[in-house]
DODREN-628000 format. One record per residue (C-alpha): x, z, y. Coordinates in steps of 0.1 Angstrom, whole numbers. Layout:
(rec (X Z Y))
...
***
This chain:
(rec (1183 659 713))
(rec (1195 676 744))
(rec (1212 648 765))
(rec (1233 651 796))
(rec (1233 618 816))
(rec (1261 617 842))
(rec (1260 591 869))
(rec (1285 582 896))
(rec (1276 558 924))
(rec (1272 566 961))
(rec (1243 541 967))
(rec (1209 552 955))
(rec (1196 516 957))
(rec (1225 502 935))
(rec (1221 485 902))
(rec (1241 514 887))
(rec (1214 538 900))
(rec (1187 517 885))
(rec (1205 519 851))
(rec (1208 556 855))
(rec (1170 559 861))
(rec (1163 536 832))
(rec (1185 557 809))
(rec (1168 590 819))
(rec (1133 576 817))
(rec (1139 559 784))
(rec (1154 590 768))
(rec (1126 612 781))
(rec (1099 588 768))
(rec (1116 589 734))
(rec (1112 627 733))
(rec (1148 638 742))
(rec (1154 668 765))
(rec (1173 652 794))
(rec (1193 667 822))
(rec (1203 640 847))
(rec (1234 647 868))
(rec (1238 624 898))
(rec (1272 635 910))
(rec (1270 619 945))
(rec (1234 631 951))
(rec (1243 666 940))
(rec (1273 666 963))
(rec (1298 674 935))
(rec (1333 680 949))
(rec (1357 659 928))
(rec (1388 674 945))
(rec (1408 699 926))
(rec (1423 723 951))
(rec (1457 740 949))
(rec (1444 774 935))
(rec (1422 756 910))
(rec (1452 737 897))
(rec (1473 769 896))
(rec (1445 785 875))
(rec (1438 755 854))
(rec (1455 769 822))
(rec (1443 805 828))
(rec (1415 814 805))
(rec (1385 826 825))
(rec (1399 818 860))
(rec (1397 781 853))
(rec (1360 783 846))
(rec (1349 800 878))
(rec (1349 769 902))
(rec (1329 748 877))
(rec (1309 773 857))
(rec (1275 756 863))
(rec (1287 721 854))
(rec (1305 735 823))
(rec (1273 753 812))
(rec (1254 719 814))
(rec (1282 703 793))
(rec (1280 730 767))
(rec (1242 727 766))
(rec (1243 691 757))
(rec (1242 675 722))
(rec (1245 640 737))
(rec (1265 629 767))
(rec (1260 595 784))
(rec (1280 582 813))
(rec (1265 557 837))
(rec (1289 543 863))
(rec (1304 512 878))
(rec (1339 503 867))
(rec (1360 501 898))
(rec (1397 490 896))
(rec (1392 490 858))
(rec (1383 527 856))
(rec (1359 554 868))
(rec (1349 560 904))
(rec (1370 589 918))
(rec (1339 610 918))
(rec (1336 608 880))
(rec (1373 611 874))
(rec (1372 643 895))
(rec (1343 656 874))
(rec (1362 650 842))
(rec (1394 666 857))
(rec (1377 697 869))
(rec (1350 704 843))
(rec (1368 696 810))
(rec (1390 727 812))
(rec (1413 741 786))
(rec (1401 770 764))
(rec (1365 758 769))
(rec (1365 721 760))
(rec (1398 719 742))
(rec (1427 741 730))
(rec (1461 739 745))
(rec (1489 727 722))
(rec (1508 754 703))
(rec (1542 746 689))
(rec (1539 712 672))
(rec (1501 714 670))
(rec (1481 689 692))
(rec (1452 699 713))
(rec (1420 707 693))
(rec (1385 698 705))
(rec (1360 725 713))
(rec (1331 704 723))
(rec (1316 702 688))
(rec (1281 705 703))
(rec (1284 669 715))
(rec (1275 646 686))
(rec (1265 616 706))
(rec (1287 600 733))
(rec (1278 568 752))
(rec (1288 548 782))
(rec (1268 523 803))
(rec (1290 505 828))
(rec (1291 474 851))
(rec (1323 454 856))
(rec (1332 429 883))
(rec (1358 414 860))
(rec (1352 391 831))
(rec (1353 406 796))
(rec (1386 389 786))
(rec (1404 401 817))
(rec (1390 436 813))
(rec (1404 436 777))
(rec (1438 423 788))
(rec (1440 452 814))
(rec (1431 476 786))
(rec (1397 488 799))
(rec (1411 523 809))
(rec (1377 538 818))
(rec (1362 531 785))
(rec (1393 543 767))
(rec (1393 577 784))
(rec (1357 582 773))
(rec (1357 566 739))
(rec (1391 579 728))
(rec (1401 608 750))
(rec (1367 626 753))
(rec (1355 615 719))
(rec (1386 632 703))
(rec (1374 666 714))
(rec (1337 662 705))
(rec (1321 668 671))
(rec (1341 652 643))
(rec (1313 628 634))
(rec (1302 621 669))
(rec (1285 588 672))
(rec (1294 565 701))
(rec (1281 534 719))
(rec (1292 514 749))
(rec (1271 490 769))
(rec (1289 468 794))
(rec (1278 442 819))
(rec (1307 420 829))
(rec (1310 397 860))
(rec (1282 416 875))
(rec (1287 403 910))
(rec (1281 368 898))
(rec (1250 374 878))
(rec (1215 367 889))
(rec (1183 389 887))
(rec (1174 375 853))
(rec (1207 384 837))
(rec (1207 419 852))
(rec (1171 424 840))
(rec (1182 414 805))
(rec (1209 440 806))
(rec (1184 467 816))
(rec (1163 457 786))
(rec (1194 459 764))
(rec (1200 495 777))
(rec (1164 504 770))
(rec (1165 490 735))
(rec (1198 509 726))
(rec (1185 542 740))
(rec (1152 538 722))
(rec (1171 535 689))
(rec (1188 569 692))
(rec (1174 596 669))
(rec (1156 625 686))
***
């Protein structure tokens, strides 16, 4: 399977970066064709500028600023996000990538009349998330886990109709020791090894 692994954390020595490397290495060892996307390391600009917003709904013009990133997204059959949950959601870097790259006419249709948007990312048949949380599970659930919902509901809705999903979360990360973190790394490895090639 062709898998795009998208990571968003500014610190290369972070636990999130270690999870990203684990995901890429595990998938490659399993035989998947992997393209790692480290948004901070690549210097992705998450800011949508004025003209880009004005062109957002215009077919063709909206692709120009993000053509390379969009091509990677269309190449993928699997899409896995690895990021820390900050303030219950994605880091601004990742939110900017979603805002800028998932453009109308390319990833979804715009509503017409009473019709809702229609997903165009039918190439993506696997969608996953690997995230760390500072908050406990119960509090995260009470808040609504917005980051997970954007991916597992919003993005999932415009992927292949039978797109499979998974979510791996490590809660209360700031209070966990090395042994618990290592156990989560193994959990990530085990889940990714189970994916069909």
